[in-house]
C-alpha positions in Angstrom: 115.4 -9.7 -15.4 119.1 -9.7 -16.3 120.4 -12.0 -19.0 124.0 -12.0 -17.8 123.4 -14.9 -15.4 124.6 -18.2 -16.9 122.5 -21.3 -17.1 124.0 -23.6 -14.5 123.7 -27.3 -15.3 125.3 -30.3 -13.6 128.8 -31.1 -14.6 129.0 -34.6 -16.1 131.8 -36.9 -17.0 132.0 -38.5 -20.5 130.7 -41.8 -19.1 127.6 -40.2 -17.7 126.3 -38.7 -21.0 123.2 -40.9 -21.0 122.0 -39.4 -17.7 122.1 -35.8 -18.9 118.5 -36.0 -20.3 117.0 -36.9 -16.9 115.0 -33.9 -15.8 116.3 -33.9 -12.2 119.8 -33.8 -13.4 119.2 -30.7 -15.5 119.2 -28.6 -12.3 122.4 -27.5 -10.7 123.9 -30.0 -8.3 127.3 -29.4 -6.7 129.7 -32.0 -8.2 130.6 -34.5 -5.5 132.5 -37.7 -5.8 135.4 -39.0 -8.0 133.3 -39.8 -11.1 132.0 -36.2 -11.7 134.4 -34.0 -13.6 134.9 -30.4 -12.5 136.4 -29.0 -15.7 135.4 -25.4 -16.5 134.9 -26.4 -20.2 131.6 -28.2 -19.2 129.9 -25.0 -18.0 130.2 -22.3 -15.3 130.3 -22.9 -11.6 127.9 -20.8 -9.5 129.3 -18.2 -7.2 127.8 -15.8 -4.6 127.2 -12.8 -7.0 125.0 -14.6 -9.6 121.5 -14.0 -8.0 119.1 -11.5 -9.5 118.3 -8.2 -7.8 115.8 -8.5 -4.9 113.0 -6.5 -6.7 113.3 -8.8 -9.7 113.1 -12.1 -7.9 110.0 -14.4 -8.0 108.5 -12.6 -11.0 106.8 -14.1 -14.1 108.7 -13.6 -17.4 106.2 -10.8 -18.3 107.8 -8.8 -15.4 104.7 -9.0 -13.1 104.2 -10.7 -9.7 102.2 -13.9 -9.8 99.2 -14.5 -7.5 97.2 -17.8 -7.2 93.4 -17.2 -7.2 90.9 -19.8 -6.3 87.7 -17.7 -5.6 86.0 -14.4 -6.3 87.1 -12.9 -3.0 90.7 -13.6 -3.8 90.4 -11.7 -7.0 88.6 -8.8 -5.4 91.3 -8.5 -2.6 94.0 -7.7 -5.2 94.8 -4.0 -4.9 98.0 -3.7 -6.9 98.2 -3.2 -10.6 101.5 -5.0 -11.3 100.1 -8.5 -10.6 99.4 -11.4 -12.9 96.7 -13.8 -12.0 97.0 -17.6 -12.2 93.8 -19.5 -11.5 93.8 -22.7 -9.4 93.8 -26.0 -11.2 91.0 -27.3 -9.0 88.7 -24.6 -10.4 86.0 -25.5 -12.9 85.6 -24.1 -16.3 82.4 -22.1 -15.6 83.9 -20.4 -12.6 87.1 -19.7 -14.5 85.2 -18.0 -17.3 83.4 -15.8 -14.8 86.6 -14.8 -13.0 88.4 -14.1 -16.3 85.7 -11.5 -17.1 86.1 -9.9 -13.7 89.9 -9.9 -14.0 89.7 -8.1 -17.4 87.4 -5.5 -15.9 90.0 -4.8 -13.2 92.8 -4.7 -15.8 94.7 -7.7 -14.5 96.7 -10.1 -16.8 95.5 -13.7 -16.7 98.2 -16.3 -17.1 96.1 -19.5 -17.7 
């Protein structure tokens, strides 16, 4: 993944500083209205060319594609080597331990 893409956050006026900590306002929102300042000193504005290359999109930070697994058959159907496995949250501890052993035998990386 490239590190040259800036971290886009919302542009806030000085009166709205108390809202900056809200989690939903940490994501990029296009500034609309008269109360939201658009000054470039508050951070970069996104443009068309800032997306990652297509082959790098939707990857885990360990540079592997992520797959959700909820059963043994899901794990056995994985044919590629460049895949990281994430177990379903609805799965119990006993089944998760069994599938972790099977994933290690196949040489897959387990994320959780």
